[in-house]
C-alpha positions in Angstrom: 120.0 106.3 75.8 116.7 105.3 77.2 114.9 107.9 79.4 114.0 106.6 82.9 110.4 105.9 83.6 108.2 105.3 86.6 105.4 102.9 85.9 102.3 103.3 88.2 99.9 100.4 88.5 96.7 100.5 90.4 95.8 97.4 92.3 93.2 95.0 90.8 89.4 95.3 91.4 88.0 94.8 94.9 84.4 94.7 96.0 84.7 98.3 97.3 86.4 99.7 94.2 83.6 98.1 92.2 80.9 99.9 94.1 82.7 103.2 94.7 83.5 103.0 98.4 86.6 104.8 99.6 89.1 102.2 100.6 92.1 103.5 102.5 93.3 101.4 105.5 90.7 98.6 105.1 92.2 95.3 104.0 90.3 93.8 101.1 91.1 90.9 98.7 90.9 91.2 94.9 87.8 89.9 93.2 88.2 86.9 90.9 87.8 89.3 88.0 90.4 91.6 89.5 92.9 88.7 89.7 92.2 87.7 86.1 92.7 91.3 84.8 96.0 91.7 86.6 97.3 88.4 85.2 96.2 89.6 81.7 98.1 92.9 82.3 101.2 91.0 83.2 101.0 88.9 80.1 100.4 91.9 77.8 102.7 94.5 79.3 105.5 92.7 81.1 108.4 91.2 79.1 111.6 91.8 77.2 109.6 93.2 74.2 106.8 94.9 76.2 106.2 98.2 78.0 107.6 97.0 81.3 111.0 95.2 80.8 111.8 93.4 84.1 115.6 93.6 83.6 115.4 97.4 83.3 113.7 97.8 86.7 115.9 99.3 89.3 113.4 99.3 92.2 109.8 98.4 93.0 107.7 100.4 95.5 104.5 98.8 96.9 101.9 99.9 99.3 101.5 98.1 102.7 98.0 97.1 101.7 97.5 93.5 100.8 95.5 94.2 97.6 98.5 96.1 96.2 100.9 93.3 97.2 98.7 90.6 95.6 98.6 92.7 92.5 102.4 92.7 92.4 102.5 89.0 92.8 100.1 88.4 89.9 102.2 90.6 87.5 104.8 87.7 87.5 107.8 90.0 87.3 110.2 87.2 88.2 111.9 89.0 91.2 115.3 87.5 92.2 114.6 87.9 95.9 111.5 86.7 97.8 108.8 89.4 98.3 109.0 90.9 101.8 105.7 89.4 102.9 106.5 85.9 101.6 108.3 83.0 103.3 110.1 81.9 100.1 110.7 83.1 96.5 108.0 82.5 94.0 110.3 81.6 91.1 113.0 79.0 90.2 116.3 80.5 89.1 115.4 79.9 85.4 112.3 82.2 85.8 114.1 85.1 87.4 113.7 88.3 85.3 114.7 91.2 87.5 117.1 92.0 90.3 115.0 95.0 91.5 114.5 95.2 95.2 110.9 95.4 96.4 110.2 98.0 99.1 107.0 98.4 101.1 106.5 102.0 101.9 103.9 104.0 103.7 104.6 106.9 101.3 102.5 105.2 98.7 99.7 103.9 100.8 96.2 105.1 99.8 94.9 108.5 101.0 93.8 108.2 104.6 90.1 108.8 104.3 89.5 109.0 108.0 85.8 109.5 108.8 85.0 108.8 105.1 86.5 105.3 105.0 84.1 102.9 103.4 81.7 105.6 102.2 80.8 106.4 98.6 81.1 110.0 97.3 77.3 110.3 97.4 77.2 109.2 101.0 79.9 111.7 101.9 78.1 114.6 100.3 74.8 113.6 101.9 76.5 113.5 105.3 78.1 116.9 104.8 74.7 118.4 103.8 73.1 117.1 107.0 75.9 118.5 109.1 76.6 121.8 107.5 73.8 122.4 105.0 76.4 122.3 102.2 77.0 119.1 100.3 80.1 120.3 98.4 83.2 118.1 98.8 86.4 117.9 96.8 89.0 115.6 98.3 91.8 117.5 96.4 90.9 120.7 98.2 89.1 119.6 101.4 90.8 116.3 102.3 89.1 114.0 104.8 88.2 114.8 108.4 90.0 112.4 110.7 92.3 111.5 107.8 94.7 113.3 105.5 94.7 116.7 104.0 96.1 117.5 100.5 99.1 119.0 102.3 99.7 115.7 104.2 99.6 113.7 101.0 101.8 116.2 99.2 104.5 115.9 101.8 104.8 112.2 101.6 104.6 112.0 97.8 107.3 114.7 97.4 109.5 112.6 99.7 108.9 109.6 97.5 109.5 111.4 94.2 112.7 112.8 95.6 113.9 109.3 96.5 113.1 108.0 93.0 115.0 110.8 91.3 118.0 110.8 93.7 118.6 107.1 94.0 117.5 105.9 90.5 116.6 108.3 87.8 119.3 111.0 88.1 122.1 108.3 88.1 120.6 106.8 85.0 120.3 110.2 83.2 123.8 111.1 84.1 125.4 107.8 83.2 127.8 107.6 80.3 126.9 105.6 77.2 127.1 101.9 77.9 127.2 102.3 81.7 123.6 103.1 82.4 122.1 101.2 85.4 118.6 99.9 85.2 116.6 103.1 84.7 113.0 102.3 85.5 111.0 102.0 88.7 107.6 100.4 89.4 105.0 101.6 91.9 102.0 99.4 92.8 99.4 101.2 94.8 95.9 102.8 94.7 93.6 105.1 92.8 93.8 108.5 94.5 97.4 108.3 95.6 98.6 107.4 92.1 96.6 110.2 90.5 98.1 112.5 93.1 101.7 111.3 92.4 101.1 112.1 88.7 100.2 115.6 89.7 103.2 116.1 92.0 105.5 114.4 89.4 105.0 117.4 87.2 104.9 120.0 90.0 101.2 120.6 90.1 99.2 121.3 93.3 96.7 118.7 94.3 94.2 121.5 94.9 94.2 122.0 91.1 92.3 118.7 90.9 94.0 116.1 88.7 91.4 115.3 86.1 93.0 111.9 85.5 91.4 108.5 85.6 93.2 105.2 86.5 90.9 102.3 86.6 91.5 99.3 88.9 94.3 97.3 87.3 95.3 100.2 85.1 98.9 101.2 84.2 100.4 104.7 83.6 103.8 106.0 82.8 105.7 109.0 84.3 109.0 110.1 82.6 110.9 113.2 81.4 111.1 115.3 78.3 114.5 115.6 76.4 116.2 113.0 78.7 116.2 115.8 81.3 115.6 115.2 85.0 114.4 118.8 85.3 111.6 118.3 82.7 109.3 115.7 84.3 106.4 114.7 82.1 103.4 112.3 82.0 103.7 109.9 79.1 100.1 109.7 77.7 100.9 106.8 75.4 101.8 104.6 78.3 98.4 104.4 80.1 96.8 101.0 79.7 94.0 98.8 80.9 94.1 95.3 79.5 90.9 93.6 78.6 90.5 89.9 79.6 90.5 87.4 76.7 89.0 84.1 77.8 
């Protein structure tokens, strides 16, 4: 039987992601290039014979930020129900490809950068040097003044992972042959929080600094070894960024 997976997708490019500014609560639209790249990702990776099979999705989690919600729209998954922020469904009946529910959750919003919102890493370190004489800063250890600490982020991500495993992945793993429910989930969110969830997925502390990269519009895959819910793993072969072909 298929082993359940959790696909993580970072929202498309924005002006701030392009120039390295930390974007937590600020609402920004995708750039034109960001929209094109997400459409290309949908064409390349979503489909019955692709990485993300819509009919196998049990649930979709999306950040409250509009850039993540727009990214989900552009993936063209063919959701049976209208998206929570829309007035009507995007698809005709003939184009419906998944019955997965879409849930907006604060648990997968971006790290709250607090006083560092809108700043680049270089600006943050310059400010810290002026204030303390020491420019060192590591978000995975230090967090953000006026925002979230690593412990704050860990608590909400552990809650989300527990929800995924209890409601969707464990039932799929324990199902008998031929009766497995849709096993996969999809998460559409942001750069830091998705790197953090990958760390927590395999039980690592954020303070250990996840040396992962997930570019704007990138896709990663979380799963399990040996079809065992107690052996969570990161599927390295399932991390993609799709280039635009004009």
